[in-house]
N, C-alpha and C positions, 0 to 999 in steps of 0.2 A: 731473520735470514742472515747468513754470513756473507757479507759483501767483500771479504778478503782484506779488510783493513786491520791487519795484525800489527802487534808491536814490532818495531824494528829489531832485527837480530844483532845489529852492530851500529854504533854511532861514532863519528869521528870528524876531524877537520884536517884538511890538507893545505900546507903552506905554499903559496905561490912565490914567484921570483921577486915580486915587489914587496913581499912581506905580508900581504893580505892572506887570509885563509878562506877556503870554501868549506862549508859544513855539509855533511852528507849522512845519509842513513842507508842501511842495507838490509835486505831480506834474502832468504834462500841460501843455498850452499856457498861457502866462501870460495870454492873452486868451480862454481858454475859458470855458464856462459854469461858474460856481463851485458846488462841492459841498463842504459842510463835513462832515468825518468826526469823530464823537464815538467815540473808541476804546473798546475793552473794558477790563475791570478790570485794573489793575496793568500797563498798557502805556502807551506814549507815542507821540508824533508820528512816530516812526521807522517804524512798521509800517503801511504803506499797503495798497492792493489794486488790482486791475485795471490793473496796469502796462502790459500789452499792449493795452489797450482805449482808454485815455484820449486819446491823441493823435488816433487816427482818429475818435473820437466827439466831439472838441472839448470835453473836460471838464477843468476845472482842479480837481483834488482837493486840499483843504486840511484837513490833520489838525491839531487844536488840543489841546495839553496842558492838562488841567484844573489849576486852581491847586494848587500843592504837588507836582505831578508833573513830571518831566522838566525842561523849560526854563521852566516857568511859576512865577512867584513864589507863595508860599503866601498863603492868605486864610482864616485860622482862623474857624470858625463859618459858612463859606459855605453857601449853599442852592442849590436848583435855580433859584430866582428870581434870585439874585445872579449865577448862571452865565449866565442869559439876558441880564442887564444887561451883563456883560462882553462877551458876543458881539455885542450890539448896538453897542457901541463899536468892536469890532474890525471889524465889517462897515462901519461909517462910515469908519474910518481907512483901510481898505484898499480902499474904493470897490467893494465886492462886490455892491452893488445888493440884490436879493432872491435869495439863494442857495437851493439845495436842501440837504438834510441826510441823513446816514446815521448811524444809531446802532447799533453792534454790541455785543451782549451787555449788559454793565453800562452801556454808553454810550446805551442806548435811552431811559431817562427823561430824559437830558440833551438828546437830540435832540427828544423830544416836548415838553420845556419850551420849546424854541425855537419849535416850531409853536404852542404855546399862547400864546406871547408875540407871535405875528404876525410873526416875523422871517424865516421861510423860506416858500418856495412849495410845498414837498412834502417828505415824509419817507419814507425806507426804514428800517424797523426790521428788523434781521437777527439771528436767533438771540437776540432781545432778552430782557433781564430785564423782568418785568412788575411791577405794583404788588403785590408779595408780601404787604404788610401789609393789603391790602384784604380785607374780610370774605368775598369769594367764594372765597378760598383758605384759609379757616380750617381746613379738614379735608383739604387735598390737598398740603401741603408736606412734604418729607422732614424727619425729626426735627431734623437738624442745621441746616437752614434755618429751621425754626420757632423753634428756640432763638435764632437770631440776630435774627429779627424781634421776638420777645418781649423780648429784651434791649434792643433799640433803643427799643421802646415804653416799657419800664419805667424806663430810665436811659440816655439817649443818650450822655452824657459817659462813663459807665463802659464802655458798649459800644464807643465809639470808642477808648478806651484799650486795651481788650481786642483789638480788631482790629489796632491798631498793634503790639501785642506779638506777634501771629501773623504779620503781614505781612512777607514778604521775597520776592525774586525766585525763590530756590531753592524755598522752601516752596510757593509758588503754582504754579510749573512742575510740581512733583511732583503737586500736587493736580489740575491740569488733565489730566495724563496718566492719573492714576488714575480719573478720572470720565468719561473720553472713550471712545467706542466705537472699534473698529478703524478705521473710515472716517476719523475725526478724527485718530487717532494717526498714520495714514499721512501725513497732511498735516503735522502739527505736527513730526514727526521727520524729514521730508525735510531733507537737510542745508542747502539754501539757505534754506528757510522757517525751520527751527529757529534758524539764525544770526540772521535778521532778528527773529524773535520774542524770542529771549533778549536781543538788544541793546535792543529796545524795553522789555523788562521791567527790565533793568539801569538804563536811563536813568530809567524811571519812579520807581525807588527811590533815585535819586542824591541826593535831599534827605532821605532817610529814609522811614519808613512812614506819616507823618502824612497825606499826600495820599491814599494808598490807603485809610486808615482812614476819612477823612471821606467819600470816595466811597461806601464800603460802608454807612455810616450813612444816607446819602441814598438809596441803593438799597434798603435794608431798611425804610425808613419810608414814611409816607403821602406821596403827591405833593401839592404845593401848588397844583395845577390840576386841573380836571375834564376828563378825556379827551373828554367829550361836547361840550365847547366848541371843540375843535379843528376848524378849518374848511377846512384844506388837505388835499389827497390824502395818505393814509398807506398804504403797502404794508407788510404784515407778512409777513416771509419766515422760514419755519421748515423744518428738515429733519425728516422723519419719524423718522429714526434718532438724533436728538439725545438724549443722556442726561444733559446737564448739570443738576445739581440746582438751579442758580440762574437758569436760563432760565425762560421762562413755563411753569408746570406743565401748562397745556392747549394749549401751542404757539400762543398768541395767539387761541384761539377766542373766549373771552369778551371780550378786549380789542377784537377786531374788532366785536363787537356794541356796545361802549361808544362807539367812535369812529364817528360817522355817515359819515365820508368814507373809512373803511378798507376795504381789500381784502386778504384773506389768501391767501398762496401757500404751500401745504404741499407740499414736494418729497419724493416717496417715497424716493428713493435717497440723499438727502443727509442730513448730520448737522449738527453745530453749526458746522462750518467752511465753510458754503456761501457766506460772504462772499468766499472765495477760490476756491471751486470753481464758483460761479455768478455771478461778478462781472459778466459781460457782460449777462446778463438783468436783474440788479438795477439796474445803471446805465441800461440802455436804458429800463426801465419808469419809473425815477425821472425821468429827464430828459425823457421824453415828456410828462409832466404840465406842465412849464414851457414846453415848446416848442409 
């Protein structure tokens, strides 16, 4: 089956004001409606989605490596707020106007930070990580996730060092397969998809584990913005069969109530891989807001 993980049409790096560069990959027409992709944990710009949909839909998908991952230079101590500042500059330099955004899995808080900063016109959160350190999840996290959240709250620097010691492409690939239901394993182990996924992971760790570790600290900590202040449309997509311990514990139910502009889409037969199994619906719904 074709899960839409096509080769990028264009690759590049954009220089920031402080001299760092952000690496990116693009699919779809160069003059299409821009959609920024915030990839999931421990992956890079190489793993896109919707390859068979983008041209006909007139969508220019732009996946951006976060600092320290893939082709993006590191930024020690970076935050969700500084990430939004980096993307503000990238949008200006590449004349993207006001794009839309997609945040997959651990990329969700990064996409929502762009919405909170007024940089995008709509967001699709797909199988997204939630604000796991929020009090509403005090009693609903799996023990191993609760330990990570507590470690970040107690000593962020020590937690970051611990995550770096754990992080590698092989370790995380094994963890993904171990915590995924059969519906997701069928996608992830498809030969074409697995090649694209593993290449994206290998590139994500090409500079070492520090970028992954910083991402994880930010994902396990409190968000520096209030979801209630987000004013653009937000679609929250979750698969009913999703078993990932680091996605939203209630599949976006409480986050939908917190974001006044949010709509929740709970897909009964889908699991965590619905970015690739339901790409057309996700992109159609997202771009309809802007158009």
